[in-house]
Backbone as JSON Lines, residues from 0, in Angstrom:
{"i":0,"aa":"M","n":[-10.88,-27.43,10.44],"ca":[-11.1,-26.01,10.53],"c":[-11.96,-25.54,9.38]}
{"i":1,"aa":"S","n":[-12.73,-24.54,9.62],"ca":[-13.58,-23.95,8.59],"c":[-12.78,-23.04,7.67]}
{"i":2,"aa":"S","n":[-13.21,-22.94,6.42],"ca":[-12.49,-22.08,5.47],"c":[-13.13,-20.7,5.37]}
{"i":3,"aa":"V","n":[-14.1,-20.4,6.22],"ca":[-14.74,-19.1,6.19],"c":[-14.76,-18.5,7.58]}
{"i":4,"aa":"A","n":[-14.72,-17.19,7.63],"ca":[-14.82,-16.49,8.91],"c":[-16.29,-16.43,9.31]}
{"i":5,"aa":"S","n":[-16.56,-16.18,10.58],"ca":[-17.94,-16.11,11.01],"c":[-18.58,-14.81,10.54]}
{"i":6,"aa":"A","n":[-19.89,-14.85,10.37],"ca":[-20.66,-13.69,9.95],"c":[-22.01,-13.75,10.63]}
{"i":7,"aa":"P","n":[-22.71,-12.62,10.71],"ca":[-24.05,-12.65,11.29],"c":[-24.95,-13.63,10.54]}
{"i":8,"aa":"A","n":[-25.96,-14.15,11.22],"ca":[-26.82,-15.18,10.66],"c":[-27.49,-14.78,9.35]}
{"i":9,"aa":"N","n":[-27.78,-13.49,9.18],"ca":[-28.5,-13.05,7.98],"c":[-27.56,-12.73,6.82]}
{"i":10,"aa":"R","n":[-26.27,-12.94,6.98],"ca":[-25.31,-12.64,5.91],"c":[-24.53,-13.9,5.57]}
{"i":11,"aa":"R","n":[-24.03,-13.91,4.34],"ca":[-23.18,-15.03,3.94],"c":[-21.85,-14.92,4.65]}
{"i":12,"aa":"P","n":[-21.18,-16.03,4.89],"ca":[-19.88,-16.0,5.55],"c":[-18.85,-15.26,4.72]}
{"i":13,"aa":"V","n":[-17.91,-14.64,5.39],"ca":[-16.8,-13.95,4.72],"c":[-15.77,-15.01,4.34]}
{"i":14,"aa":"P","n":[-15.42,-15.08,3.06],"ca":[-14.47,-16.1,2.64],"c":[-13.07,-15.83,3.18]}
{"i":15,"aa":"D","n":[-12.3,-16.88,3.3],"ca":[-10.9,-16.78,3.72],"c":[-10.04,-16.75,2.47]}
{"i":16,"aa":"L","n":[-9.5,-15.59,2.12],"ca":[-8.72,-15.44,0.9],"c":[-7.5,-16.34,0.87]}
{"i":17,"aa":"G","n":[-6.98,-16.7,2.03],"ca":[-5.82,-17.55,2.08],"c":[-6.08,-18.99,1.68]}
{"i":18,"aa":"R","n":[-7.33,-19.4,1.74],"ca":[-7.68,-20.79,1.44],"c":[-8.34,-20.98,0.09]}
{"i":19,"aa":"L","n":[-8.78,-19.91,-0.53],"ca":[-9.48,-20.02,-1.81],"c":[-8.5,-20.1,-2.98]}
{"i":20,"aa":"P","n":[-8.87,-20.83,-4.04],"ca":[-8.01,-20.86,-5.22],"c":[-7.98,-19.49,-5.89]}
{"i":21,"aa":"D","n":[-6.9,-19.19,-6.59],"ca":[-6.73,-17.91,-7.24],"c":[-7.87,-17.54,-8.19]}
{"i":22,"aa":"D","n":[-8.45,-18.52,-8.86],"ca":[-9.49,-18.25,-9.84],"c":[-10.91,-18.29,-9.29]}
{"i":23,"aa":"A","n":[-11.07,-18.49,-7.99],"ca":[-12.4,-18.45,-7.38],"c":[-12.97,-17.04,-7.55]}
{"i":24,"aa":"L","n":[-14.29,-16.95,-7.64],"ca":[-14.92,-15.65,-7.84],"c":[-15.67,-15.2,-6.59]}
{"i":25,"aa":"L","n":[-15.59,-13.9,-6.33],"ca":[-16.27,-13.28,-5.2],"c":[-17.27,-12.26,-5.74]}
{"i":26,"aa":"D","n":[-18.34,-12.01,-4.98],"ca":[-19.26,-10.95,-5.36],"c":[-18.92,-9.66,-4.61]}
{"i":27,"aa":"R","n":[-19.61,-8.59,-4.92],"ca":[-19.31,-7.29,-4.28],"c":[-19.48,-7.33,-2.78]}
{"i":28,"aa":"N","n":[-20.5,-8.02,-2.31],"ca":[-20.72,-8.09,-0.85],"c":[-19.54,-8.75,-0.16]}
{"i":29,"aa":"Q","n":[-18.99,-9.8,-0.77],"ca":[-17.86,-10.49,-0.18],"c":[-16.6,-9.61,-0.2]}
{"i":30,"aa":"V","n":[-16.37,-8.93,-1.32],"ca":[-15.2,-8.03,-1.41],"c":[-15.36,-6.88,-0.43]}
{"i":31,"aa":"S","n":[-16.56,-6.39,-0.26],"ca":[-16.82,-5.33,0.71],"c":[-16.48,-5.81,2.11]}
{"i":32,"aa":"A","n":[-16.94,-6.99,2.47],"ca":[-16.67,-7.54,3.81],"c":[-15.18,-7.77,4.03]}
{"i":33,"aa":"L","n":[-14.48,-8.22,3.0],"ca":[-13.05,-8.49,3.12],"c":[-12.22,-7.21,3.21]}
{"i":34,"aa":"S","n":[-12.63,-6.18,2.46],"ca":[-11.81,-4.98,2.35],"c":[-12.19,-3.88,3.34]}
{"i":35,"aa":"G","n":[-13.44,-3.91,3.81],"ca":[-13.91,-2.83,4.69],"c":[-14.47,-1.65,3.93]}
{"i":36,"aa":"F","n":[-14.44,-1.7,2.59],"ca":[-15.04,-0.64,1.78],"c":[-16.49,-1.01,1.49]}
{"i":37,"aa":"T","n":[-17.34,-0.01,1.33],"ca":[-18.75,-0.27,1.09],"c":[-18.98,-0.8,-0.33]}
{"i":38,"aa":"V","n":[-20.12,-1.47,-0.47],"ca":[-20.53,-1.94,-1.79],"c":[-20.7,-0.74,-2.72]}
{"i":39,"aa":"Q","n":[-21.24,0.35,-2.2],"ca":[-21.43,1.55,-3.01],"c":[-20.07,2.09,-3.51]}
{"i":40,"aa":"A","n":[-19.07,2.09,-2.67],"ca":[-17.74,2.55,-3.11],"c":[-17.22,1.65,-4.21]}
{"i":41,"aa":"L","n":[-17.37,0.33,-4.07],"ca":[-16.93,-0.59,-5.11],"c":[-17.65,-0.34,-6.43]}
{"i":42,"aa":"K","n":[-18.95,-0.05,-6.36],"ca":[-19.72,0.27,-7.57],"c":[-19.2,1.54,-8.23]}
{"i":43,"aa":"Q","n":[-18.99,2.58,-7.42],"ca":[-18.49,3.86,-7.97],"c":[-17.11,3.68,-8.58]}
{"i":44,"aa":"W","n":[-16.26,2.95,-7.91],"ca":[-14.9,2.73,-8.44],"c":[-14.94,1.96,-9.74]}
{"i":45,"aa":"A","n":[-15.87,1.01,-9.87],"ca":[-15.99,0.24,-11.1],"c":[-16.31,1.15,-12.29]}
{"i":46,"aa":"V","n":[-17.2,2.1,-12.07],"ca":[-17.55,3.07,-13.1],"c":[-16.35,3.94,-13.47]}
{"i":47,"aa":"Q","n":[-15.54,4.26,-12.47],"ca":[-14.37,5.13,-12.66],"c":[-13.12,4.36,-13.11]}
{"i":48,"aa":"G","n":[-13.22,3.03,-13.21],"ca":[-12.06,2.23,-13.58],"c":[-11.07,2.04,-12.46]}
{"i":49,"aa":"R","n":[-11.53,2.18,-11.23],"ca":[-10.68,2.01,-10.05],"c":[-11.08,0.74,-9.31]}
{"i":50,"aa":"G","n":[-10.38,0.46,-8.23],"ca":[-10.73,-0.7,-7.41],"c":[-10.21,-1.99,-8.03]}
{"i":51,"aa":"P","n":[-10.63,-3.12,-7.45],"ca":[-10.15,-4.4,-7.98],"c":[-10.71,-4.68,-9.37]}
{"i":52,"aa":"R","n":[-9.96,-5.43,-10.16],"ca":[-10.38,-5.79,-11.52],"c":[-11.67,-6.61,-11.45]}
{"i":53,"aa":"I","n":[-12.59,-6.32,-12.35],"ca":[-13.88,-7.0,-12.39],"c":[-13.9,-8.0,-13.54]}
{"i":54,"aa":"T","n":[-14.48,-9.15,-13.27],"ca":[-14.78,-10.15,-14.28],"c":[-16.3,-10.27,-14.34]}
{"i":55,"aa":"V","n":[-16.88,-10.05,-15.49],"ca":[-18.35,-10.11,-15.61],"c":[-18.74,-11.53,-15.99]}
{"i":56,"aa":"V","n":[-19.63,-12.1,-15.18],"ca":[-20.14,-13.45,-15.42],"c":[-21.66,-13.36,-15.51]}
{"i":57,"aa":"E","n":[-22.19,-13.7,-16.67],"ca":[-23.63,-13.63,-16.91],"c":[-24.19,-12.27,-16.53]}
{"i":58,"aa":"G","n":[-23.44,-11.23,-16.88],"ca":[-23.9,-9.86,-16.64],"c":[-23.71,-9.35,-15.22]}
{"i":59,"aa":"R","n":[-23.1,-10.13,-14.38],"ca":[-22.9,-9.74,-12.97],"c":[-21.42,-9.56,-12.67]}
{"i":60,"aa":"P","n":[-21.08,-8.5,-11.93],"ca":[-19.67,-8.29,-11.6],"c":[-19.18,-9.3,-10.58]}
{"i":61,"aa":"R","n":[-18.01,-9.85,-10.87],"ca":[-17.36,-10.77,-9.95],"c":[-15.9,-10.38,-9.87]}
{"i":62,"aa":"Y","n":[-15.27,-10.77,-8.79],"ca":[-13.87,-10.43,-8.55],"c":[-13.1,-11.72,-8.33]}
{"i":63,"aa":"R","n":[-12.05,-11.95,-9.12],"ca":[-11.21,-13.14,-8.92],"c":[-10.43,-12.95,-7.62]}
{"i":64,"aa":"V","n":[-10.26,-14.04,-6.9],"ca":[-9.53,-13.99,-5.64],"c":[-8.13,-13.42,-5.86]}
{"i":65,"aa":"R","n":[-7.46,-13.84,-6.91],"ca":[-6.1,-13.34,-7.21],"c":[-6.1,-11.82,-7.33]}
{"i":66,"aa":"D","n":[-7.05,-11.26,-8.09],"ca":[-7.12,-9.81,-8.28],"c":[-7.46,-9.11,-6.98]}
{"i":67,"aa":"T","n":[-8.33,-9.7,-6.19],"ca":[-8.73,-9.11,-4.91],"c":[-7.55,-9.08,-3.94]}
{"i":68,"aa":"R","n":[-6.81,-10.19,-3.88],"ca":[-5.61,-10.22,-3.01],"c":[-4.63,-9.13,-3.41]}
{"i":69,"aa":"E","n":[-4.36,-9.01,-4.72],"ca":[-3.42,-7.99,-5.19],"c":[-3.9,-6.6,-4.85]}
{"i":70,"aa":"W","n":[-5.2,-6.34,-5.05],"ca":[-5.76,-5.02,-4.79],"c":[-5.71,-4.7,-3.29]}
{"i":71,"aa":"I","n":[-6.11,-5.64,-2.46],"ca":[-6.08,-5.4,-1.01],"c":[-4.65,-5.15,-0.55]}
{"i":72,"aa":"G","n":[-3.71,-5.88,-1.1],"ca":[-2.31,-5.67,-0.76],"c":[-1.77,-4.32,-1.19]}
{"i":73,"aa":"A","n":[-2.36,-3.74,-2.22],"ca":[-1.89,-2.45,-2.74],"c":[-2.58,-1.26,-2.07]}
{"i":74,"aa":"V","n":[-3.7,-1.52,-1.41],"ca":[-4.49,-0.42,-0.81],"c":[-3.79,0.13,0.4]}
């Protein structure tokens, strides 16, 4: 079985949070696809200190799978 859900050909596959390790990192597009919230909403929430916890890697926002699972569960 595949560890990712299907996605349109021009987009990256949506990861399966149940199969990823807790410390795996997701980008905003992936969190948007998983949560149903827009990338713009995630950006605004980051500025406001809301939304899932962000880990910055080489200047880019990333979201740990563990933090994303907790946040989605709390929404």
